[in-house]
Each structure stands twice: as C-alpha cells, then as structure tokens.
MIDOSE-1310 file (N, C-alpha, C; in nm, 2 decimals, decimal comma, always signed):
residues 150
xxxx	+6,34/+1,00/-0,36/+6,42/+1,05/-0,49/+6,49/+0,91/-0,57; +6,46/+0,92/-0,68/+6,50/+0,78/-0,74/+6,64/+0,79/-0,78; +6,68/+0,66/-0,79/+6,85/+0,62/-0,81/+6,84/+0,68/-0,92; +7,00/+0,70/-0,96/+7,05/+0,79/-1,09/+7,04/+0,70/-1,18
xxxx	+7,03/+0,56/-1,19/+7,00/+0,47/-1,32/+6,86/+0,48/-1,36; +6,77/+0,50/-1,27/+6,64/+0,53/-1,33/+6,61/+0,69/-1,38; +6,67/+0,79/-1,31/+6,68/+0,90/-1,33/+6,71/+0,92/-1,49; +6,83/+0,85/-1,53/+6,89/+0,84/-1,67/+6,78/+0,77/-1,78
xxxx	+6,74/+0,68/-1,74/+6,68/+0,59/-1,84/+6,53/+0,70/-1,86; +6,47/+0,76/-1,77/+6,36/+0,86/-1,80/+6,42/+0,91/-1,86; +6,51/+1,00/-1,90/+6,54/+1,08/-1,97/+6,59/+1,07/-2,10; +6,62/+0,93/-2,11/+6,63/+0,88/-2,23/+6,50/+0,84/-2,31
xxxx	+6,40/+0,81/-2,23/+6,28/+0,78/-2,28/+6,23/+0,91/-2,34; +6,23/+1,04/-2,24/+6,17/+1,16/-2,32/+6,22/+1,20/-2,42; +6,35/+1,17/-2,43/+6,43/+1,22/-2,56/+6,39/+1,14/-2,67; +6,37/+1,03/-2,64/+6,30/+0,96/-2,76/+6,21/+0,98/-2,83
xxxx	+6,09/+1,03/-2,72/+5,97/+1,08/-2,77/+5,96/+1,19/-2,89; +6,06/+1,31/-2,82/+6,13/+1,41/-2,91/+6,17/+1,36/-3,04; +6,25/+1,24/-3,03/+6,31/+1,21/-3,15/+6,21/+1,16/-3,24; +6,12/+1,10/-3,21/+6,00/+1,08/-3,32/+5,93/+1,20/-3,39
xxxx	+5,93/+1,28/-3,28/+5,84/+1,40/-3,34/+5,94/+1,47/-3,45; +6,06/+1,46/-3,40/+6,16/+1,54/-3,50/+6,17/+1,45/-3,63; +6,14/+1,33/-3,62/+6,20/+1,23/-3,76/+6,06/+1,26/-3,84; +5,94/+1,32/-3,80/+5,83/+1,37/-3,88/+5,81/+1,51/-3,93
xxxx	+5,89/+1,56/-3,84/+5,88/+1,71/-3,85/+5,86/+1,76/-4,00; +5,79/+1,88/-4,00/+5,79/+1,96/-4,15/+5,91/+2,07/-4,08; +6,01/+2,10/-4,23/+6,10/+2,22/-4,16/+6,08/+2,35/-4,09; +5,92/+2,39/-4,08/+5,92/+2,51/-3,99/+5,91/+2,44/-3,86
xxxx	+5,87/+2,32/-3,81/+5,86/+2,27/-3,67/+6,02/+2,23/-3,64; +6,11/+2,22/-3,72/+6,24/+2,15/-3,64/+6,31/+2,24/-3,58; +6,32/+2,37/-3,58/+6,41/+2,43/-3,48/+6,36/+2,42/-3,37; +6,20/+2,43/-3,32/+6,17/+2,42/-3,18/+6,21/+2,29/-3,13
xxxx	+6,18/+2,21/-3,22/+6,23/+2,04/-3,17/+6,35/+2,03/-3,15; +6,44/+2,12/-3,23/+6,60/+2,10/-3,21/+6,66/+2,17/-3,05; +6,57/+2,28/-3,02/+6,58/+2,36/-2,89/+6,52/+2,25/-2,80; +6,40/+2,17/-2,81/+6,34/+2,07/-2,71/+6,49/+1,99/-2,66
xxxx	+6,56/+1,94/-2,79/+6,64/+1,81/-2,79/+6,76/+1,90/-2,69; +6,83/+1,99/-2,76/+6,92/+2,07/-2,67/+6,90/+2,08/-2,52; +6,77/+2,13/-2,50/+6,72/+2,15/-2,34/+6,72/+2,03/-2,27; +6,69/+1,89/-2,34/+6,70/+1,79/-2,27/+6,83/+1,71/-2,26
xxxx	+6,91/+1,72/-2,40/+7,04/+1,64/-2,39/+7,14/+1,74/-2,32; +7,17/+1,84/-2,35/+7,31/+1,91/-2,32/+7,30/+1,91/-2,13; +7,18/+1,90/-2,08/+7,21/+1,93/-1,94/+7,22/+1,78/-1,90; +7,17/+1,69/-1,95/+7,15/+1,55/-1,95/+7,33/+1,49/-1,94
xxxx	+7,36/+1,54/-2,05/+7,52/+1,50/-2,07/+7,60/+1,56/-2,00; +7,59/+1,67/-1,96/+7,67/+1,76/-1,86/+7,67/+1,71/-1,72; +7,53/+1,65/-1,67/+7,53/+1,57/-1,56/+7,62/+1,46/-1,55; +7,59/+1,38/-1,64/+7,64/+1,24/-1,64/+7,81/+1,28/-1,63
xxxx	+7,85/+1,38/-1,71/+8,03/+1,38/-1,70/+8,03/+1,44/-1,58; +7,93/+1,52/-1,51/+8,02/+1,56/-1,40/+8,03/+1,47/-1,25; +7,87/+1,42/-1,28/+7,87/+1,36/-1,18/+7,90/+1,16/-1,18; +7,80/+1,12/-1,28/+7,78/+1,00/-1,32/+7,90/+0,93/-1,34
xxxx	+7,97/+0,97/-1,46/+8,08/+0,89/-1,50/+8,18/+0,89/-1,43; +8,22/+0,99/-1,33/+8,36/+0,98/-1,24/+8,30/+0,84/-1,15; +8,18/+0,82/-1,11/+8,15/+0,74/-1,03/+8,16/+0,62/-1,07; +8,09/+0,58/-1,20/+8,10/+0,47/-1,26/+8,25/+0,45/-1,27
xxxx	+8,35/+0,55/-1,33/+8,48/+0,48/-1,35/+8,55/+0,43/-1,19; +8,51/+0,49/-1,10/+8,55/+0,47/-0,96/+8,49/+0,33/-0,87; +8,38/+0,32/-0,90/+8,33/+0,18/-0,85/+8,31/+0,03/-0,95; +8,31/+0,08/-1,08/+8,32/-0,02/-1,22/+8,42/+0,01/-1,31
xxxx	+8,56/+0,04/-1,27/+8,66/+0,06/-1,34/+8,66/-0,02/-1,50; +8,62/-0,15/-1,48/+8,59/-0,21/-1,65/+8,54/-0,12/-1,73; +8,42/-0,05/-1,69/+8,37/+0,02/-1,77/+8,41/+0,16/-1,81; +8,54/+0,22/-1,78/+8,63/+0,30/-1,78/+8,63/+0,34/-1,96
xxxx	+8,67/+0,22/-2,04/+8,66/+0,27/-2,19/+8,55/+0,31/-2,25; +8,44/+0,24/-2,20/+8,31/+0,29/-2,25/+8,26/+0,41/-2,20; +8,29/+0,42/-2,09/+8,24/+0,57/-2,01/+8,32/+0,67/-2,13; +8,46/+0,66/-2,13/+8,53/+0,77/-2,22/+8,46/+0,75/-2,35
xxxx	+8,44/+0,67/-2,42/+8,35/+0,65/-2,53/+8,22/+0,75/-2,54; +8,17/+0,74/-2,43/+8,03/+0,79/-2,39/+8,05/+0,95/-2,40; +8,14/+0,98/-2,34/+8,22/+1,11/-2,35/+8,22/+1,19/-2,48; +8,33/+1,11/-2,56/+8,33/+1,12/-2,69/+8,21/+1,19/-2,77
xxxx	+8,10/+1,09/-2,76/+7,99/+1,09/-2,83/+7,90/+1,20/-2,78; +7,92/+1,22/-2,66/+7,82/+1,34/-2,59/+7,91/+1,47/-2,65; +8,02/+1,49/-2,68/+8,07/+1,62/-2,70/+8,05/+1,60/-2,91; +8,03/+1,50/-2,97/+8,02/+1,51/-3,13/+7,87/+1,54/-3,14
xxxx	+7,80/+1,48/-3,06/+7,62/+1,48/-3,07/+7,60/+1,67/-3,02; +7,63/+1,70/-2,95/+7,67/+1,86/-2,93/+7,71/+1,95/-3,04; +7,83/+1,90/-3,09/+7,86/+1,97/-3,18/+7,80/+1,97/-3,32; +7,72/+1,83/-3,33/+7,65/+1,84/-3,46/+7,50/+1,91/-3,41
xxxx	+7,46/+1,89/-3,29/+7,34/+1,99/-3,24/+7,36/+2,12/-3,28; +7,46/+2,21/-3,22/+7,51/+2,35/-3,27/+7,52/+2,38/-3,38; +7,53/+2,27/-3,50/+7,55/+2,27/-3,60/+7,40/+2,32/-3,68; +7,34/+2,20/-3,64/+7,18/+2,18/-3,67/+7,12/+2,32/-3,65
xxxx	+7,13/+2,39/-3,50/+7,07/+2,49/-3,45/+7,09/+2,59/-3,54; +7,18/+2,63/-3,60/+7,27/+2,72/-3,68/+7,22/+2,73/-3,84; +7,17/+2,57/-3,86/+7,12/+2,58/-4,01/+6,99/+2,61/-4,05; +6,96/+2,64/-4,18/+6,81/+2,63/-4,19/+6,77/+2,52/-4,20
xxxx	+6,65/+2,49/-4,16/+6,59/+2,37/-4,15/+6,57/+2,29/-4,26; +6,53/+2,38/-4,37/+6,50/+2,31/-4,52/+6,62/+2,31/-4,62; +6,75/+2,35/-4,57/+6,87/+2,32/-4,63/+6,87/+2,18/-4,67; +6,96/+2,16/-4,80/+7,00/+2,01/-4,85/+7,08/+1,96/-4,73
xxxx	+7,08/+1,85/-4,67/+7,15/+1,76/-4,60/+7,10/+1,78/-4,48; +7,01/+1,88/-4,42/+6,98/+1,88/-4,27/+6,92/+1,76/-4,19; +6,82/+1,69/-4,30/+6,73/+1,60/-4,27/+6,82/+1,47/-4,27; +6,95/+1,48/-4,33/+7,04/+1,38/-4,30/+7,13/+1,38/-4,19
xxxx	+7,16/+1,50/-4,17/+7,26/+1,54/-4,01/+7,11/+1,51/-3,92; +7,01/+1,54/-3,92/+6,94/+1,51/-3,79/+6,96/+1,37/-3,79; +6,90/+1,29/-3,88/+6,91/+1,13/-3,89/+7,04/+1,08/-3,82; +7,16/+1,13/-3,88/+7,28/+1,11/-3,81/+7,29/+1,12/-3,66
xxxx	+7,24/+1,24/-3,60/+7,23/+1,28/-3,48/+7,16/+1,15/-3,40; +7,03/+1,18/-3,42/+6,95/+1,07/-3,37/+6,98/+0,92/-3,37; +7,06/+0,88/-3,48/+7,14/+0,75/-3,47/+7,22/+0,71/-3,35; +7,31/+0,85/-3,36/+7,41/+0,83/-3,27/+7,39/+0,83/-3,11
xxxx	+7,29/+0,89/-3,09/+7,25/+0,94/-2,97/+7,16/+0,77/-2,92; +7,10/+0,73/-3,01/+7,06/+0,59/-2,98/+7,14/+0,48/-2,96; +7,23/+0,49/-3,06/+7,32/+0,40/-3,01/+7,42/+0,43/-2,91; +7,41/+0,58/-2,82/+7,52/+0,61/-2,70/+7,42/+0,54/-2,60
xxxx	+7,28/+0,56/-2,62/+7,14/+0,52/-2,51/+7,16/+0,39/-2,50; +7,16/+0,29/-2,62/+7,16/+0,17/-2,60/+7,30/+0,12/-2,54; +7,43/+0,14/-2,56/+7,56/+0,10/-2,48/+7,50/+0,13/-2,35; +7,48/+0,24/-2,31/+7,44/+0,30/-2,19/+7,36/+0,21/-2,09
xxxx	+7,21/+0,19/-2,17/+7,15/+0,08/-2,08/+7,16/-0,05/-2,07; +7,22/-0,09/-2,18/+7,26/-0,25/-2,21/+7,37/-0,31/-2,11; +7,47/-0,18/-2,11/+7,62/-0,22/-2,06/+7,62/-0,17/-1,94; +7,66/-0,03/-1,95/+7,71/+0,04/-1,86/+7,62/+0,07/-1,72
xxxx	+7,50/+0,08/-1,75/+7,39/+0,12/-1,62/+7,38/-0,03/-1,55; +7,36/-0,11/-1,63/+7,34/-0,25/-1,52/+7,47/-0,29/-1,47; +7,59/-0,30/-1,50/+7,71/-0,32/-1,42/+7,71/-0,21/-1,31; +7,69/-0,06/-1,34/+7,70/+0,02/-1,25/+7,58/+0,00/-1,11
xxxx	+7,48/-0,04/-1,14/+7,36/-0,06/-1,11/+7,39/-0,15/-0,97; +7,45/-0,28/-1,03/+7,51/-0,42/-0,97/+7,61/-0,38/-0,86; +7,69/-0,30/-0,92/+7,82/-0,25/-0,83/+7,81/-0,15/-0,72; +7,69/-0,07/-0,74/+7,67/+0,05/-0,66/+7,59/+0,01/-0,56
xxxx	+7,58/+0,10/-0,43/+7,50/+0,06/-0,33/+7,38/+0,14/-0,36; +7,22/+0,10/-0,26/+7,13/+0,19/-0,29/+7,16/+0,32/-0,27; +7,22/+0,31/-0,17/+7,25/+0,47/-0,10/+7,33/+0,57/-0,23; +7,44/+0,48/-0,27/+7,52/+0,54/-0,37/+7,47/+0,61/-0,48
xxxx	+7,35/+0,52/-0,56/+7,26/+0,54/-0,64/+7,17/+0,66/-0,60; +7,10/+0,68/-0,48/+7,00/+0,77/-0,45/+7,07/+0,91/-0,42; +7,22/+0,94/-0,41/+7,29/+1,03/-0,34/+7,32/+1,08/-0,52; +7,39/+0,99/-0,58/+7,42/+1,04/-0,72/+7,28/+1,08/-0,80
xxxx	+7,17/+1,04/-0,78/+7,05/+1,06/-0,84/+7,01/+1,22/-0,79; +7,02/+1,23/-0,68/+7,02/+1,39/-0,61/+7,12/+1,47/-0,69; +7,27/+1,44/-0,70/+7,35/+1,50/-0,76/+7,35/+1,53/-0,90; +7,29/+1,43/-0,94/+7,28/+1,44/-1,12/+7,16/+1,51/-1,15
xxxx	+7,06/+1,51/-1,06/+6,91/+1,64/-1,06/+6,98/+1,77/-1,07; +7,02/+1,80/-0,94/+7,10/+1,93/-0,92/+7,19/+1,97/-1,04; +7,24/+1,90/-1,09/+7,38/+1,92/-1,19/+7,30/+1,96/-1,33; +7,18/+1,87/-1,35/+7,12/+1,91/-1,47/+7,05/+2,03/-1,48
xxxx	+6,99/+2,07/-1,38/+6,95/+2,21/-1,36/+7,02/+2,30/-1,36; +7,13/+2,31/-1,28/+7,26/+2,40/-1,30/+7,28/+2,41/-1,44; +7,31/+2,32/-1,53/+7,35/+2,31/-1,66/+7,24/+2,38/-1,73; +7,11/+2,35/-1,70/+6,97/+2,40/-1,81/+7,00/+2,55/-1,79
xxxx	+7,02/+2,60/-1,65/+7,03/+2,74/-1,62/+7,13/+2,81/-1,72; +7,23/+2,74/-1,71/+7,34/+2,80/-1,79/+7,34/+2,77/-1,93; +7,25/+2,69/-2,02/+7,23/+2,69/-2,14/+7,12/+2,79/-2,19; +7,00/+2,83/-2,09/+6,90/+2,93/-2,08/+6,98/+3,09/-2,09
xx	+7,08/+3,10/-2,02/+7,17/+3,21/-2,03/+7,27/+3,25/-2,12; +7,27/+3,15/-2,19/+7,41/+3,17/-2,30/+7,33/+3,25/-2,42
C-alpha cells in the first residue's frame, strides 16, 4: 500500500487530466466531464477531511491554518461544482465558472504539494503514512458510494 502523500498526488494527477479535457470540451461533453470531476474530487476531499487533515494538524501543528484554508477551498469548490452540474453547459458564464473552479483547485493542489504534504511527509513516520493511506482509500470508497447513492 502506498503512503497517503503518494495517493493524494496520484489523485491530483488524474484530476488534472480531466481538467485538461474539460478546458477543451464542447458544451455537450461538459456534463459528463463535470460528473467525472465530481466523482474524483468529492471523495478525495471528504477522505482528506476525515483522515488526512486531522493527522496533519496533530503531527505538524504549524500547518493548521493552511489545512483550515484547504478545508474552506474544498467546500467552495464543491458548491461551485454543484452549481455547474445544475447549469446548462451552453449558458453564458458557465465556461468562466468552470475556469474559476479549475483555477481554484489547481491553486489548492499547488499549496498542498509544495507546502503541506512535504512538511507532513517529513514529520510523519512511514508507518503512519502507510496506515493513513489505507484509511484514506477506504474513506474515499465510502464517500464515492454515498455520492453515487445520492
């Protein structure tokens, strides 16, 4: 089982590949791509909030305010995503909203990968990272099931 930092970065890379498609998409393709983003992003965020963020706060207290900012970003992006999923993909302003959401997620990923995760990776033991990886994966699966049942 990979450590939690590796798993998070792998999710980020998969999400980025969908973002690239979404940025080039024609309106009829947008709803399916937004659902893909939702099915990747929401479980990832929920698992970070349940498993990873509390661990980071306890192991690297200096990162607490950045973690709190990340939490706010998660909630804002999920609201934007819900708004986009309820919108007509060809409506005025939808492309701007998509661009804004992608920009916010990329900013969030950059902060996690350049500041929070390296500090956490250094401070946590390999065993902690591995155990958190298992918990993160389980929490993601549970969140995806909840999302698909909604």
